[in-house]
TIBADREN-638386 format. One record per atom (N, C-alpha, C): x, y, z; residue number from 1; atom name; residue in three letters. Coordinates in pm, 1 decimal. Each point is the difference from the previous one (the first is absolute). Layout:
((X Y Z) NUM 'CA' 'Ala')
...
END
This chain:
((-3708.1 3302.8 5740.9) 1 'N' 'Met')
((-109.4 37.3 -86.9) 1 'CA' 'Met')
((-67.6 122.8 59.3) 1 'C' 'Met')
((-25.0 99.4 -82.0) 2 'N' 'Ile')
((-65.9 122.1 42.4) 2 'CA' 'Ile')
((-148.7 -14.8 -27.2) 2 'C' 'Ile')
((-82.1 17.0 103.9) 3 'N' 'Glu')
((-143.5 -10.2 -19.3) 3 'CA' 'Glu')
((-65.6 129.8 42.0) 3 'C' 'Glu')
((-82.7 53.9 -86.4) 4 'N' 'Val')
((-76.6 119.6 28.5) 4 'CA' 'Val')
((-145.5 -35.5 -21.0) 4 'C' 'Val')
((-83.5 23.1 101.2) 5 'N' 'Lys')
((-140.6 -36.1 -13.4) 5 'CA' 'Lys')
((-69.1 93.7 -96.7) 5 'C' 'Lys')
((-84.2 -56.7 -82.8) 6 'N' 'Arg')
((-74.5 73.1 -100.8) 6 'CA' 'Arg')
((-135.0 -68.0 -14.5) 6 'C' 'Arg')
((-101.3 77.2 -34.0) 7 'N' 'Leu')
((-130.9 -60.2 -21.3) 7 'CA' 'Leu')
((7.0 -95.7 -118.1) 7 'C' 'Leu')
((-41.1 -123.3 22.3) 8 'N' 'Gly')
((-5.6 -94.8 -109.5) 8 'CA' 'Gly')
((126.5 -79.8 -22.3) 8 'C' 'Gly')
((100.2 11.4 83.5) 9 'N' 'Gly')
((121.9 -76.8 -20.6) 9 'CA' 'Gly')
((115.0 55.9 80.4) 9 'C' 'Gly')
((118.4 -54.9 -23.1) 10 'N' 'Gln')
((119.1 44.7 69.6) 10 'CA' 'Gln')
((108.5 28.9 -102.2) 10 'C' 'Gln')
((74.4 107.5 25.9) 11 'N' 'Phe')
((113.8 30.2 -85.4) 11 'CA' 'Phe')
((123.0 -68.0 57.8) 11 'C' 'Phe')
((81.4 -55.6 -86.6) 12 'N' 'Thr')
((128.4 -57.1 39.7) 12 'CA' 'Thr')
((106.6 65.6 -85.8) 12 'C' 'Thr')
((122.9 -47.8 10.1) 13 'N' 'Glu')
((108.2 56.3 -81.0) 13 'CA' 'Glu')
((-24.7 -21.8 -148.8) 13 'C' 'Glu')
((-73.4 -102.0 -35.6) 14 'N' 'His')
((-15.7 -36.2 -140.6) 14 'CA' 'His')
((-137.8 34.8 -54.4) 14 'C' 'His')
((-78.6 77.7 73.4) 15 'N' 'Gly')
((-129.6 41.9 -53.5) 15 'CA' 'Gly')
((-114.6 -43.7 89.1) 15 'C' 'Gly')
((-119.1 5.7 -53.4) 16 'N' 'Leu')
((-120.9 -30.9 73.4) 16 'CA' 'Leu')
((-24.1 -150.0 0.3) 16 'C' 'Leu')
((-18.9 -55.9 119.0) 17 'N' 'Met')
((-32.5 -140.9 10.5) 17 'CA' 'Met')
((-149.0 -16.5 -27.2) 17 'C' 'Met')
((-36.6 -99.1 -77.5) 18 'N' 'Asn')
((-140.4 -24.8 -27.2) 18 'CA' 'Asn')
((-64.7 -68.4 118.8) 18 'C' 'Asn')
((-106.9 57.3 45.7) 19 'N' 'Thr')
((-82.4 -59.6 103.2) 19 'CA' 'Thr')
((-139.1 -15.3 -59.2) 19 'C' 'Thr')
((-87.7 -78.8 61.5) 20 'N' 'Pro')
((-132.6 -18.3 -57.8) 20 'CA' 'Pro')
((-75.5 131.3 -22.0) 20 'C' 'Pro')
((18.4 99.2 86.8) 21 'N' 'Ser')
((-73.1 125.0 -16.7) 21 'CA' 'Ser')
((61.1 89.2 -107.4) 21 'C' 'Ser')
((124.4 -27.4 -44.3) 22 'N' 'Ser')
((62.3 83.7 -101.8) 22 'CA' 'Ser')
((7.2 -70.6 -135.0) 22 'C' 'Ser')
((-88.5 -96.8 -21.3) 23 'N' 'Ser')
((-2.7 -72.2 -125.9) 23 'CA' 'Ser')
((-33.1 95.1 -114.1) 23 'C' 'Ser')
((74.7 -6.2 -111.2) 24 'N' 'Pro')
((-26.2 92.7 -110.4) 24 'CA' 'Pro')
((-134.7 -23.5 -67.1) 24 'C' 'Pro')
((-63.5 -113.3 23.5) 25 'N' 'Asn')
((-127.0 -30.0 -64.2) 25 'CA' 'Asn')
((-119.4 18.0 92.2) 25 'C' 'Asn')
((18.1 57.7 117.3) 26 'N' 'Ser')
((-113.6 17.1 90.2) 26 'CA' 'Ser')
((-95.2 104.8 -57.6) 26 'C' 'Ser')
((-129.2 -18.3 17.9) 27 'N' 'Pro')
((-97.8 94.0 -56.1) 27 'CA' 'Pro')
((15.6 142.1 52.9) 27 'C' 'Pro')
((31.2 14.8 127.8) 28 'N' 'Ala')
((14.8 134.2 57.0) 28 'CA' 'Ala')
((119.7 71.7 -60.5) 28 'C' 'Ala')
((108.2 -71.6 -20.0) 29 'N' 'Arg')
((120.1 60.7 -58.0) 29 'CA' 'Arg')
((-25.1 42.5 -145.1) 29 'C' 'Arg')
((-69.9 -83.9 -76.5) 30 'N' 'Arg')
((-32.7 35.8 -137.8) 30 'CA' 'Arg')
((-94.5 119.1 -5.7) 30 'C' 'Arg')
((-98.5 4.6 90.3) 31 'N' 'Phe')
((-95.7 110.3 3.4) 31 'CA' 'Phe')
((70.0 131.3 31.3) 31 'C' 'Phe')
((82.6 2.3 103.1) 32 'N' 'Phe')
((69.6 123.9 36.7) 32 'CA' 'Phe')
((103.9 38.8 -105.1) 32 'C' 'Phe')
((58.8 -96.8 -66.7) 33 'N' 'Gly')
((90.1 30.7 -110.1) 33 'CA' 'Gly')
((-73.3 65.3 -115.8) 33 'C' 'Gly')
((-119.0 -51.2 -31.2) 34 'N' 'Leu')
((-81.7 58.8 -105.5) 34 'CA' 'Leu')
((-41.9 141.8 36.2) 34 'C' 'Leu')
((-40.9 20.5 124.8) 35 'N' 'Ile')
((-38.9 133.9 46.6) 35 'CA' 'Ile')
((119.1 95.9 -10.0) 35 'C' 'Ile')
((119.0 -45.9 37.3) 36 'N' 'Ala')
((118.8 85.5 -6.5) 36 'CA' 'Ala')
((30.7 38.7 -144.5) 36 'C' 'Ala')
((-10.2 -93.7 -93.2) 37 'N' 'Trp')
((24.4 30.3 -141.0) 37 'CA' 'Trp')
((-103.3 98.1 -56.0) 37 'C' 'Trp')
((-127.4 -17.5 36.7) 38 'N' 'Val')
((-104.5 89.8 -49.7) 38 'CA' 'Val')
((20.2 140.7 54.9) 38 'C' 'Val')
((26.2 11.5 130.0) 39 'N' 'Leu')
((23.3 133.0 58.4) 39 'CA' 'Leu')
((125.8 64.4 -57.3) 39 'C' 'Leu')
((103.4 -78.8 -23.7) 40 'N' 'Gly')
((121.0 53.4 -61.6) 40 'CA' 'Gly')
((-24.0 48.0 -142.1) 40 'C' 'Gly')
((-81.0 -74.0 -75.6) 41 'N' 'Ala')
((-31.3 41.1 -137.0) 41 'CA' 'Ala')
((-82.8 128.2 -1.7) 41 'C' 'Ala')
((-94.9 11.3 91.6) 42 'N' 'Ile')
((-80.0 122.5 8.3) 42 'CA' 'Ile')
((87.4 118.0 39.3) 42 'C' 'Ile')
((86.6 -20.2 98.1) 43 'N' 'Gly')
((91.2 106.9 41.1) 43 'CA' 'Gly')
((94.7 40.9 -111.3) 43 'C' 'Gly')
((53.2 -97.0 -73.2) 44 'N' 'Ala')
((91.2 31.5 -111.0) 44 'CA' 'Ala')
((-73.3 75.3 -110.0) 44 'C' 'Ala')
((-125.0 -38.2 -26.5) 45 'N' 'Tyr')
((-77.8 70.2 -102.4) 45 'CA' 'Tyr')
((-17.1 147.5 36.0) 45 'C' 'Tyr')
((-46.0 26.3 122.8) 46 'N' 'Phe')
((-21.7 138.5 39.3) 46 'CA' 'Phe')
((131.1 77.8 12.8) 46 'C' 'Phe')
((104.7 -66.3 44.1) 47 'N' 'Leu')
((129.1 67.2 10.0) 47 'CA' 'Leu')
((50.9 40.9 -138.0) 47 'C' 'Leu')
((-12.9 -89.8 -96.3) 48 'N' 'Leu')
((51.0 30.4 -133.5) 48 'CA' 'Leu')
((-90.3 94.2 -78.5) 48 'C' 'Leu')
((-130.9 -5.4 22.8) 49 'N' 'Thr')
((-88.8 88.5 -76.7) 49 'CA' 'Thr')
((-11.4 138.2 61.9) 49 'C' 'Thr')
((2.1 10.5 131.5) 50 'N' 'Arg')
((-21.5 129.0 65.1) 50 'CA' 'Arg')
((129.7 73.2 34.5) 50 'C' 'Arg')
((107.9 -74.3 19.5) 51 'N' 'His')
((124.8 60.6 47.8) 51 'CA' 'His')
((119.2 -43.0 -85.6) 51 'C' 'His')
((-19.6 -10.7 -130.1) 52 'N' 'Phe')
((106.5 -50.4 -86.9) 52 'CA' 'Phe')
((123.5 89.9 3.3) 52 'C' 'Phe')
((-19.1 130.4 7.4) 53 'N' 'Asp')
((115.6 90.4 3.1) 53 'CA' 'Asp')
((82.6 -18.2 127.1) 53 'C' 'Asp')
((-66.7 -28.2 111.5) 54 'N' 'His')
((73.6 -25.2 124.2) 54 'CA' 'His')
((74.0 -133.4 -5.6) 54 'C' 'His')
((-61.0 -98.1 -65.0) 55 'N' 'Val')
((66.8 -130.2 -15.7) 55 'CA' 'Val')
((127.0 16.4 -82.7) 55 'C' 'Val')
((-7.5 79.2 -107.7) 56 'N' 'Leu')
((119.0 23.0 -82.5) 56 'CA' 'Leu')
((109.4 72.6 77.3) 56 'C' 'Leu')
((-37.1 89.7 89.4) 57 'N' 'Gln')
((100.1 69.7 80.6) 57 'CA' 'Gln')
((67.9 -92.7 99.4) 57 'C' 'Gln')
((-67.0 -107.2 41.3) 58 'N' 'Ala')
((55.6 -91.4 99.2) 58 'CA' 'Ala')
((87.7 -108.9 -61.1) 58 'C' 'Ala')
((-3.1 -18.6 -130.0) 59 'N' 'Val')
((73.9 -109.3 -64.7) 59 'CA' 'Val')
((150.1 2.8 30.4) 59 'C' 'Val')
((69.4 114.5 -8.3) 60 'N' 'Pro')
((144.3 -2.8 31.8) 60 'CA' 'Pro')
((28.9 -43.0 143.6) 60 'C' 'Pro')
((-83.7 42.4 94.1) 61 'N' 'Phe')
((21.3 -38.0 139.3) 61 'CA' 'Phe')
((-26.7 -148.2 22.6) 61 'C' 'Phe')
((-98.6 -53.8 -69.3) 62 'N' 'Val')
((-28.1 -142.8 11.0) 62 'CA' 'Val')
((117.4 -81.2 -54.4) 62 'C' 'Val')
((57.8 44.3 -109.0) 63 'N' 'Leu')
((116.8 -70.4 -54.8) 63 'CA' 'Leu')
((119.4 7.6 95.0) 63 'C' 'Leu')
((20.1 114.8 63.3) 64 'N' 'Leu')
((109.0 11.6 97.0) 64 'CA' 'Leu')
((-23.7 -88.1 122.6) 64 'C' 'Leu')
((-123.3 -12.0 43.4) 65 'N' 'Leu')
((-30.4 -85.6 114.6) 65 'CA' 'Leu')
((4.1 -147.8 -35.1) 65 'C' 'Leu')
((-19.7 -33.6 -126.1) 66 'N' 'Ala')
((-2.5 -140.3 -39.9) 66 'CA' 'Ala')
((135.0 -67.3 21.8) 66 'C' 'Ala')
((108.8 71.4 -22.2) 67 'N' 'Cys')
((133.6 -60.8 13.0) 67 'CA' 'Cys')
((28.8 -48.5 142.1) 67 'C' 'Cys')
((-11.2 84.2 103.4) 68 'N' 'Pro')
((28.3 -52.6 133.4) 68 'CA' 'Pro')
((-103.9 -101.1 47.9) 68 'C' 'Pro')
((-124.8 16.1 -41.6) 69 'N' 'Leu')
((-101.7 -96.6 42.8) 69 'CA' 'Leu')
((24.6 -137.7 -61.2) 69 'C' 'Leu')
((40.2 -4.4 -126.6) 70 'N' 'Met')
((31.7 -129.4 -60.9) 70 'CA' 'Met')
((124.0 -60.9 64.6) 70 'C' 'Met')
((94.2 82.1 40.7) 71 'N' 'His')
((119.6 -52.7 65.8) 71 'CA' 'His')
((-35.5 -61.7 135.2) 71 'C' 'His')
((-82.2 68.9 76.7) 72 'N' 'Val')
((-36.3 -50.3 133.1) 72 'CA' 'Val')
((-87.5 -123.7 -9.9) 72 'C' 'Val')
((-104.5 4.7 -82.3) 73 'N' 'Phe')
((-95.3 -110.3 -3.4) 73 'CA' 'Phe')
((36.5 -107.1 -102.2) 73 'C' 'Phe')
((89.1 27.3 -90.7) 74 'N' 'Gly')
((37.1 -98.1 -100.8) 74 'CA' 'Gly')
((105.7 -98.6 44.6) 74 'C' 'Gly')
((70.9 30.2 107.4) 75 'N' 'His')
((106.8 -87.7 47.0) 75 'CA' 'His')
((-41.3 -86.2 117.5) 75 'C' 'His')
((-125.5 -12.2 24.1) 76 'N' 'Arg')
((-54.5 -83.4 108.1) 76 'CA' 'Arg')
((56.5 41.4 134.8) 76 'C' 'Arg')
((8.0 129.1 23.8) 77 'N' 'His')
((36.3 59.0 129.5) 77 'CA' 'His')
((139.4 -38.7 46.4) 77 'C' 'His')
((95.8 4.5 -84.9) 78 'N' 'Gly')
((137.7 -22.8 40.1) 78 'CA' 'Gly')
((71.4 -91.8 -96.8) 78 'C' 'Gly')
((130.5 11.6 -1.2) 79 'N' 'His')
((79.0 -78.7 -93.2) 79 'CA' 'His')
((35.0 -137.4 55.5) 79 'C' 'His')
((-27.1 -28.5 126.3) 80 'N' 'Gly')
((35.8 -128.4 58.7) 80 'CA' 'Gly')
((-105.1 -107.1 -17.1) 80 'C' 'Gly')
((-110.9 29.7 -64.8) 81 'N' 'Ala')
((-108.7 -97.2 -12.2) 81 'CA' 'Ala')
((41.8 -121.4 -81.9) 81 'C' 'Ala')
((84.9 16.7 -100.5) 82 'N' 'His')
((39.7 -112.5 -83.5) 82 'CA' 'His')
((89.8 -96.4 76.7) 82 'C' 'His')
((84.0 51.4 88.1) 83 'N' 'Gln')
((89.0 -86.2 77.1) 83 'CA' 'Gln')
((-79.0 -83.8 99.4) 83 'C' 'Gln')
((-101.1 56.1 60.9) 84 'N' 'Lys')
((-77.5 -73.7 100.1) 84 'CA' 'Lys')
((-81.4 -111.5 -63.7) 84 'C' 'Lys')
((-41.2 16.6 -125.2) 85 'N' 'Glu')
((-77.2 -103.6 -66.5) 85 'CA' 'Glu')
((83.8 -124.4 -26.4) 85 'C' 'Glu')
((130.8 16.1 -17.8) 86 'N' 'His')
((87.2 -111.8 -31.7) 86 'CA' 'His')
((68.6 -56.8 123.5) 86 'C' 'His')
((-44.3 38.5 118.0) 87 'N' 'Gly')
((55.5 -55.2 122.1) 87 'CA' 'Gly')
((125.3 68.3 50.4) 87 'C' 'Gly')
((49.7 99.2 -69.5) 88 'N' 'Glu')
((118.7 70.8 44.6) 88 'CA' 'Glu')
((-39.6 103.4 104.2) 88 'C' 'Glu')
((89.3 29.2 90.2) 89 'N' 'Arg')
((-26.7 98.2 102.8) 89 'CA' 'Arg')
((62.0 133.5 -39.4) 89 'C' 'Arg')
((-72.3 106.7 26.8) 90 'N' 'Ser')
((53.6 131.8 -31.4) 90 'CA' 'Ser')
((86.6 48.7 115.2) 90 'C' 'Ser')
((66.7 111.5 -17.6) 91 'N' 'Lys')
((87.9 55.0 103.4) 91 'CA' 'Lys')
((-77.3 46.6 121.2) 91 'C' 'Lys')
((-128.5 36.7 -17.2) 92 'N' 'Asp')
((-80.6 48.6 112.0) 92 'CA' 'Asp')
((-41.5 -110.6 95.1) 92 'C' 'Asp')
((-7.2 -125.4 -47.0) 93 'N' 'Asp')
((-49.1 -110.1 85.4) 93 'CA' 'Asp')
((101.8 -43.7 98.2) 93 'C' 'Asp')
END
């Protein structure tokens, strides 16, 4: 099992383990989530109203970057993750 220390929990091969401090219903987590959404909405408003022409110029590059990013993050960091879930061993083990 791969463990990487992180504030509020631990990462393993299968995602974030829930610990009492990383509960999705904790008041602090909800508050900071709300703050992040509000700041993101304000930033998006000013970005789209003040710099719309620059946003339109960046659209082709964002689409080109979306393909490799979805490949890397969409496959759960490797193709061997499905074999390990079913108890099979990969060639690397």
